[in-house]
C-alpha angles and dihedrals in degrees: 000000000000120000121241113198118174119222112242112236090227091057090048093049099039103032114021100039094043090051091055092045094048094050093049093044093050090046090054092047091049091051095052093040088055090051091050094047096042113110125211108214118203112252115246115244094224092053092048090052091052091049092050092049092050092046092050091049092051091046090052090052094049100039099028092101087074090064126079116255092254094049093045092047092051093050095044092048091048090052094046095048096037130030096010090060090063114124113227120188119212121201110184091179091059091049092049090051094048105131093210091056092046090050091050090051091050092050091050092050092048091050089054102037104041098052092042093050092046093049092046091054091045095048093043092050102041108022108031122117100038131117105219109166146016129215114230090229134056124259131205119255092251088072092061095095091049098046100035106043112162095020122085106194111138094191094057116104115251094236091071113096125211125217095255092052091044089056091059092045091051093045095052093039099048097080093093092053092045090051089051092050101038107023140271095297098053100086093033093058092051091049091048092052091047092050090046090052092048092048093050096263093264119173121252118262113259118250114254099221091182090067091042091054092047091051093049091048091053091048091050091050090052092046091052091062096050101031115150120190110222092204096049094111096033097114093051092046090048092052091048090051096241 
């Protein structure tokens, strides 16, 4: 026989609603604190040049069929013998020891850890020990520890949710509401910081533009041999009205 426990209005007003309000309020504070603490490093000229060279090479590969064989061959040869021959040194050790990157990692970890620790202490002290919700479907007994944190009642059905478990459900499920309130990047930034914290917060590997340039040069050389001009028969087709 299924249990039917009614939610006390005082628990709803003084436990469930405050939990929702606290999670949303802290999410908004974290978002604006992240915007205030976010630094905007100046792009390095050498890196921007490498990015522009790689982008132009990829654009030439994709849109080169719109050029005549002579025009495409001249551009491809100029790229292969010129910018794509540039030597770019990559020092991953220097990038890993970059103080600005390490400071950005520390700020992201602080923005995730400090609010979460504070909310955990607040919820555990003021709101623990309450049953605040019930799922409309049954759950297996192995979900008891997940759904009923802070309450040890073996006879209680697993589809009842305690306040501490509800806090985690609200926290992980509030990204959609935060995106609606703050913009499309609100939930994504929190998820990115959380994933970075779970993965150790390691820096991204630097791009080896030397290998990128070599790959683009090889593709351009291959494309020169089999280049087909898409507008080769355009005058005849225009005269025929096609």
